Every structure is written in C-alpha cells, then in structure tokens.
N, C-alpha and C positions, 0 to 999 in steps of 0.2 A: 819190210823188216828193217831196212836201213833207216827209214824214217822213225820207226819206233825206237831204234837204238839211239838215234840222235836225241830224241825226246827224253829218253832215259838218262843219257849223259847230262843233258841240261838240268834235269831235276837233281841229279847227284851233286852237281857243282854249283847249285844255286843257294843263295843265302836265304834261310827261312825267315829272316827279319825283313829284308828289303825285297825278297822274291826275285832278285836279279842275279846275274852271274857274279860269282865271288870276286871281290876286289881286295887285293892284298890279304888273301885268306889266312886265317889262324885257326888252330884246332885246340879245343879244351881237353882237359884230362878225361872227360867222359867220352870223347871221341867225336863229338859234333863240331862242325866247322862253320865259321861265320866270316863276314867281311870284318876287317879290323875295326873300322869306324862304327859299324853297326853294333858289334858286341860292346865296344867301348862306350857308346852312347847308352846302351841298355844298362850297363853296370853303373854308369854315372848316376842313373836314377835310383840305384839301390844303395848308393854310398851311405845314406843316412841310416839304413838298417844295419850296416856292418856285416851283412852276409850277402854273398853274390852267388847267383844260381845260373844254370843253363836254361835258356828259354824253351828248349824242347823237352828234356828229361827232368828238369827241375833239380838236378844234383847241385848241392851247395858247396861253396868253396870258402874257406877261411884260412888265411887272409885272401885278399883279392889277388888272383893269379897274375903273373907276368906273362903277357901274350908273346908267343913266338910264331914266326911265319911258317906256314906249311908249304915248303918248297915244291913238293910233289903236286899239290893241288894248283899252285900258282902256275906251274909249267903246263898242266893239263888245260887250265883255262885259256892260256895263251894259244895252245894248239887248236882248241875249239874255235877261238876267235879267228884264227887264220883260215880255218875250213868253213867259216861262215855260220857255224852252229851257235849263234848267239840267241839268247832269250829274246823273244819278240816283245817289243815295248808295249806297255799298256796303251789303251785307246787315248787316254788323256795326254799322252806324250806326243801324239801326232798333231800337226798344225791344222787348225781349222780355218774358216774363211776370214776370221778376224785376227788370226795369229800371223807372226812373221815366220816363214818357213826357212829351213836350212837350204842354202843354195847348192850344197854338195850332195845331199841325199838323192838317191834315185828311187823311182817308184813313189810310194807314199812317203811324203817328207815329214821329218820330225820337226818339232818346234825349235826355233833358233834359241840358243842360250845367250849368245852375244853377237853383236855386229861389229865388224872391223871397218873403221873409217879409212884405213890405209889400203886395204885390198881392192875395192870395198865389197864386202860380201857378208852374209849372215851364216852362222854355223850352229849346228846342234852341239851338245856337250862332247860327243865323240869326235866329231870333225874339227872341233875347236882345239883339241889337245896339241896339235903341232904348234899352235901359237904360244903354248906354255913350254914346250920341249925345245923348240928350235931357237937358238940365240937371236938370229936376225928377225924372226917373227915376234919375239918378245917385245920388240920396240914399237910394234904396231899399236894404234890407239883403239882399244876395245870399249864399246859402249853398250847400253841396253839395246835389245833387238829393235831395229827400226826398218820401216817399210820405205823410207824416203832416202835411202842411200844414194840412189841415182842422181838426186839433186846435188850431191857433193861432187859430181863429175862434170867438168867443163865440156859442154856439148861440142865445142869447136876444136879443142886440143885433146880431148879424152884424158885429161889429167885431173887429179884430185884438187879441189879448190881449197888451197891452204892460205890464200892471200885475201885481203879485203881492200877494195878501192874506196877511200873516203870521198874522193871527188864525185864518184857516181853512186856511192852508197850501195855497193853490191859485192858479193863474194866472187873471187876470180882465182884462176890457177896461176902458177908461176909464169907460164908462157904468155898469159894475157898481160901480165905486168910489164913485159918487155915488148909487147906487140900493140894491141889497140889501146891499152891503158898506159902506154909509155908516157912518162912525164907527170902522171897523176900522183896524188898523195896516196901511196899504198903502204900497208903494214901487214904483218902476219895476222891471220885470223885470231890467234891466241892473244896477241897484243890488243886488238880491237875488242875482243871479248873482255879482257881485263878492264879496259876503259869503260865499256858499257856496264860491266858488273859494278864498278864503283858508282856510276850514276844511278844504277838500279838500287843499290843499297841506300844511297842518299834519299831516294824517293820512298823507299820502305820506312826509313826512319821518320820522314815527315808524316807518312800515313799513320804509323804507330803512335806518334806524338798526338796527332789529331784524334785518334781513337781514345787516348787517355784523357785529352781535354774534353771531348764530347761526353765521355762517361761521367766525368766530374760534373759537367753541366746538367746531364740528365738526373743525377743524384740530387743536385741542388734544386732543380725544378720539382722533383718528386716531393722534396721537403716542403716546398712552397705550396704545392697542392694540398698537402696534409694541413699546413698552417692555415690556409684559406678556409678549408672545410671546417676545421676546429673553431676558428674565429667566427665564421658565419653561423655555425650551429649555436655557438655560445650567445651570439648577438640575437639570433632569432628567439632563443629560449628566454633571454632576459627581456626582450621587447614584448613577448607574449605575456609575461608576468606583469609587466607594467600596464599594458593595455587592458588586461582583464580587470584592473582596479578602476578603470574609467567608465564613464557612462556609455550608453549604446552608440552614440556618435563616434566616440573614440575607438570602439571596437571595429568600426568600419575602417578607420585610419590604420588600426593594427593590421588588418588584413592587407591593406595596400603597402604598408611598410614591409611586411613579410614577403609579399610578392616582389617588391623592388630588390630586396636583399637577395632573394633567391635568384632573381634574374641577373643581378650583378655578379653573384657567386658563379652562376653558370657561365656567364661571359668570361670572367677572369680565369676560371678553371679550364674553359675551352681554349682560351688563348695560350695558357701555359702548356696544356697537353698537346696543342697543335705544334708548338715549338719543340716540345719533348719528343713527339713522334718524328718530327723532321730530323732532329739530332740522332735519334735511334736509327732512322733510315740511312743517315750519312755514315754512322758507325758501321752498319751492315755493309754498305757499299765499300767503305774503306777496308774492311776486313776481307771482303771478296777480292778487292783489287790487290790487297797484300798477298792473298793466297795465289792469285794469278801470277804476280811477280815472283813469288817464292818458287812456284812450279817452273817458271821460265828460268829462274836463277839456277835451279838444280839440273837443268839440261846439260848433258855432257857434250853433246855434239855442237861444236862451235858454229858450224854453218847453220844448223837449225836454229840455234840461239839467235844468230845475227839476222836471219831471215824473219824470225817471228818477233824479235824484240822491237817494240815500238820506239819511235824517236823520243827519248826521254826528255821531257820538258818540265818546267816548273809546274807544280800542281796548282790547280785553280784555287785562288784564295777563297776562304770561307769566313763566315762571321767568327771572330776570335772569341774565346771564352769570356774575356773582359767585357764584351758588349752585352752580356746577359746580366743586368743589374736588377736587384730586388729592392723594393722600397722597405723602409723599417717595418718591423712586424707589429703593426697596429691594425691593419686591415679594416674591420668593421667597428673597432672600438669607438670611433668618433660618432658612429650612428647610435650606439648605446648611450653615450653621453648626451646626445641631443634628445633622445627619447626620455631619459631620466629628467632632464631639465624641463621638458614639456609637461611632465607629470605634475610639477609644482605650479603650473600656470593655469589660468582660467580658460574657459571654453571660448570666450570672445577673442582671444588672441591665437586660437588654434590655427586659423588660416595662415597667419604670418609665419608661425613656426613650422608649418608643414613644408613650406618651400625649403627651409633650412634643412630638414630631415632628408628630403629628396636629394638635395645637392650633396649632402654628406655621403649618401649611399653611392652615388655615381663617381665620387672622388676616389673610391677604392681602386687602386691601380698598382698591381704588383710589379709588372715589368715596366721599367723605365722606358719612355719613348725615345726613339732615335732622334738625333738632332735634325732640324729642318734642313732640307737640301740647300746647297749654295750655288753650285754650277749647273749648267744645262745637263751635263752628263749625270749629275746626281738626280736631277728631276726625271730624266729619262728612265731611271731605274724603276720608277713608279708609273710609267706610261701604261695606259689601259686601252683596250680595244673598245671603242664606243660606236654604236650605230644608232641612227634615228628611227623612231617608232612611227611607221605609217599611220597607225591608229590614232596618233595624237596630232598629226599634221593638219593645219588649217587647209581648207579647200583651195586656197590660192597658192599653195606651196607645192613644188614639184621635187620629189626625191629621186636621186640617181647615184651612180657610182657605188652600188651595193648599199644604198641608204646611208652613205656617209656625206653626200653633198645635197644641199637644198637650195632652191632658187625661187624667188618671189616672181610669179608669173602675172601676166595681164589677163589671163583667162582662168576661170575656175576649173579645178580638176575634178574628175568624176570619182571621188572617193565614196565608199559606202558609209552609211550612218554608223557611228560608234560612240559610246558614252564617254570615251577618253579624248575625243577630237575637240580641239579648240574651235569655238564657233565664231567668235568676234575678231580676235587678234591673230595676226599672221605669225604664228609661232609654233614650235614643235619641241618635244622632249625626246630624250634618248630612250632606247629600249632597256638598257642596262641600269640598274640601280647602283649608286656609288656610296660605298662605305670604306672605312680604312683610309689608306693613302692612295690617291689617284692623281695622275697628271695627264692632260691632253692639250692639244693645240688646234686652233681653228684658223683657217686661211680665209680671209674675207675679200670680196671684190664688189665694187659699186657703191660702197658707203651706206650709212644708215643701218648698220647691223648691230644687234644686241646679243651679247654672249653672257650666259649666266647659269645658275642652278636653281632648282625649285623642288619642293616636296611633291609627291605624287598626288596629294589631295588638293592641289591648287585648283581654284574654280576654272572650269572650261568655258564659262561665259564671260566672267568679269575679271579673271585672274591674269592681269597684265604683269609680265615680269618686272620686278623691282617696285611695284606699286602696292605691295602688301607684305605681311610678315611671313609669307611662305616662299619667298623667292629673293634672290640677290642677282643683280645684273650690272654689266659694264657696256655702255653705249660708245660706239666708235664711229666717227664721221669726219673725214678730212682733217686729220691731225688734232681731233678734239675727242677727249675721253670724259665720260660722265658716269660715276658710280651711283647706283640707286638701290635703296632698300626701304620698304614701307613708305614709299613716296617721298623720301628725303634724298635730295640730290647732293652729290659731292663732285665738284669740278676737279679734274686731274690733269696735270701737265706731265708730258712724257714724250720720248722719241716716237715719231710716226712709224708705224709698221702695219702691214696688212695681215700680220700673223699675231695672234694673242695666245699666250699660254695660260692655262688655268691649273692651279694646284689646290688640292683639297686634302686636308687631314681631318676626317670626319670626327674622330674620337677627340682630338685636341681642339676642335672647333675653329680650325684655321681655313680660310678661303683666300687665296691670293691670285691676282691677275698680273701677267707680265707681258711687256712688249718684247717680241722675239724677232731679232734680226741677226746681226753678227754676234751680238751678245744678248743677254736677258736683262731687262730693266724692270724692277718692281713698279707697278702702277698703283696698286691699292691692295691693302691687306685687311681682312676682316677677322676679328677674334670674337667668337660668340659660342653658343651652345646649340648644336643641332640635335633635334629630338626625333628625327625620322631619317630614313635613307634619302639621299638626294638624287636628282636626275639632271643631266646636262641639258641646257635649253638654248635655243637660237630664235631670235625674232628679227623681223625686217620692218623698215619704213618705206623704202623705195623699190619700185618694180625693176626687175633686171638684176638686182643685187644677188650675190651668191655667197654661201659659206660652206666650207668643207672641213670635216674632221680629218686631220692629217694623220698619215701613217708615220709614227715616230718610233725609232729604234735606237 
C-alpha cells in the first residue's frame, strides 16, 4: 500500500509534458499544473496563433496568462525529494558502456552531465547542482563529460595538473614545478594553450588558403578540359570534311590524323585530369586536417588539448597555384591549318606534308612544362626505382643485389632461352619502361662501361647500344667519355667520376648525362623526339667490370 501511495504521489506531482517531477511548478486557471519552463516552451510555440491552451484539457486563454508559482506543490515536491520518492529516470538517462557515468550516483549510475577538472569528477544533472549553488564550487572548471579525468591528476603528488613544462613538453602539477621540474621553463596550462591555439589558428588559415587556391586551380583545369575537348572535336570534324574530298589514299591519311588527334586529346585530358584529381585529393585532405584541428581547437580541457595537440610546424610546401600554367587557347587549330593547306597540294608532296601534320598534333600541350632541374636535389625529385630485367641479360652477365647490380663474368651464366635476351653483345635493359621525367645514377667499377637508354624493340642480335637509331649511349673508361647515337661518336671532356647520372624528360625529348661527385657536371645533352617508351641500358667491354643502379633519395 505504501508503494502504491508513493506511486500515486509521483503521478500527481509529475509534469504531463516532461513526465518528470514538477520543477518550479505553476498552475493554470483550469487547475492543471506544469513545470514553469515546460509550459512556457509549449506556449512559445503557440504565440503565432495568438491563443494559448492547456496541453491536457485544451482550455484556451486570451491573452497569454502570467504564470505564478504554486507554492504548495513546490513544497510537496521538496518533501518527496527528501523522502527519496523521485520519479525513476528513463532508461536512456542511465550510463551505458560508452557513456561517462556520474561518480556520485550509487547503484545504477546516471549519465554524467558535466565533468569538473578541479574536483576532478563527473556529475549527473542532480549531483552537479552544488557546483551552481555553492560560491566556492562555482569557480571550478566544468567541461563536457570526459572519461580521461584521471590523466589530469599527477600520479606522484595527487594534484591537478595545472602547469606545463616547456622543457620536457609535458603537463605537470604545481608541486612538480618546484620539485623534479625545478629550473625548467614552466607556464600555466592556460598560457600554453593560448600559445598553441595561436599556432593552431595560423595553421588553419594556411590550410584554408590552400583550399581556396586549389579550388581555383581545379576550376581552371576543368575549363581547360572543356576547351581541349571542344577544340579537338572541332578539329576532327573539320579534318574529316577535308579528307572526304580527297582520293582514296588521302582517306587513309584522314584516319591516321584522326587517330593521332584523339590520342593526343586523350593524353592531354588525362594529364589535366590527373593533376585535377591530385588537387581535389589535396583539398579533401586539407579539409579533413582542418576539421581535426577545429575539433582539437574546441576542446575545453587544457590538459587533453596539450596532450593531443601535435607539435605545430610549418605545413609542407605544395605546388603553388602559379605553377599551373595554360598555353594559349589554340590547341588543335594548328592541325586544322596544316590539313587545310594540304588540301591545296598535289599527291606527290603528300609524304612531305604528312610529317608536318604529325608534328603539329604532338605539339598540342596545355600544361606548361616545369623548368629543367638545376641542382642535384632538384634531380632527385625525379629519381625512379629501376631494376634490371634478367630476361634481357646476355649470358655472360651476372645480376645481383636485387637485380640492381650487373657484372661481366668470364663464365657463361645458365640463363634459360628468352626472346628478349641479348645474344651477341654483353648488355642488359631495365625491367621498367621510362616515360615522363626520370632520373637515375649508375656506379661503375672496372672501366669499359656503357650507360644509356634504348627502345624495347632494339634488335637482340645486332642491336649494339649507340650504333643505331633506337638507342643512345655514353661510354666511360679511365677519364674518357664518348657519346654515341646511330654510330656517330662525340668525344666529351669532363671531370672523372665513377658515378654517372642520367636525366630523361621523355615528353620534352631531353636526355642528359652528368658526372656525379661532390657536384653534378653536365657531360652531354640530347634534344630529340622520342617515339616510344625508353628502357635504361648497361653494356660492358671488359671482364670483371661492374655497374650498379644506385639507391638515390
């Protein structure tokens, strides 16, 4: 019976809006009572109607009544609170495994409403009330509920860590500052937070500026993609009209021109979209980083902030927006002009003009090339990992060091037969094809070593590096350098070094050889037009000589 009576009392003094015990109860003219804030919030939603009603009986009031406290109900609620007859909290109010629980609640604990960094402890809404009512407790630092409050306590002195040691980069308590950290550069945690916050904001500003710059770059690149496509489509259409007027032989040329244009279009669009994708990824990463810094910046707990705050350093430099340069918007127009000019000429000069058309197509280049490297550090930015292909190695060559080192032996090696293997000459090609910008270094021992590049289709029987139009080579032997292409020799003077650097810009048609010691000295530079991917090559003259593709970083 007592239990039923208690339940009945709880029901009578519970608010029908929040279903909890009345707080600051008020009674309407119709006799129904509510929490002051509950009925106030209910009526705020009815203000636009101009008529206010009772949520239970729907009696209306005009104008909006002035609320008066029901002293009798307020006293009754207080008496029931003292006797423990409070309404049971809903299940969602209790702390689960992932929640911060109130440290004061006994039995099943409620969720913490706030954590106190000064106490340190976490409190539900009821047990937190003294921190609002008591003047001394009002000075405590309240933050969002945290499970890591114990980390704010010094394990040695059992004091709150309110100091920060800059010498040791760690949070400490006051006693630590006069004990084991005596003489160190110590400041309050709040002061250190302010300093770190300033640095954090500087980093965020840099990130936000980068985001804006990259978004502009992406927009510019998208415009170029559209311009390339429009120009290419227009050129293809015009070329087709011209070639349909020519004889059957010219129709074959028309197909070839179309194929070249589409190939170049695909290449250019691919390059632009690749850079566009890279910039979009950087934007995403910058925004993610900004969000992480924002979240850290909003942390109210100084100690947690300092422990989780990374050492703020200058952001890694990236390619500035000004480096993305676009050629004038002419794209494939030069091809159209060449085709139109060809239409007026006779069939007997077609072969000569065909070369002109092909060159005009390949000249389409939207993105301006970066300047050629100057220092070794600049070259190393384009360093590529190269290994030698055992299937191409002559049987007198021995590969080692993970196929990066090759030695000319006095005994034949037991390699299996392979169509890519060099049969006559002691030389080998790389496994990787080389396009774009590449740089690698070769360390040579024993003399009589040839370093170079070659096309994949160089003859395996008679294709000697440098003695045809499919390979370029540099011969080194006892302070003597000789460059060779298509059997034409060029003697070169330069500082002696056992290490040679090779730089390739396939698209620009640049191949350079450098003597590498304390500094880099240009030995020979080739400017040509590469029509296929290249492969690094090594050849020997003397037994016992070795060459190794160096690991450069």
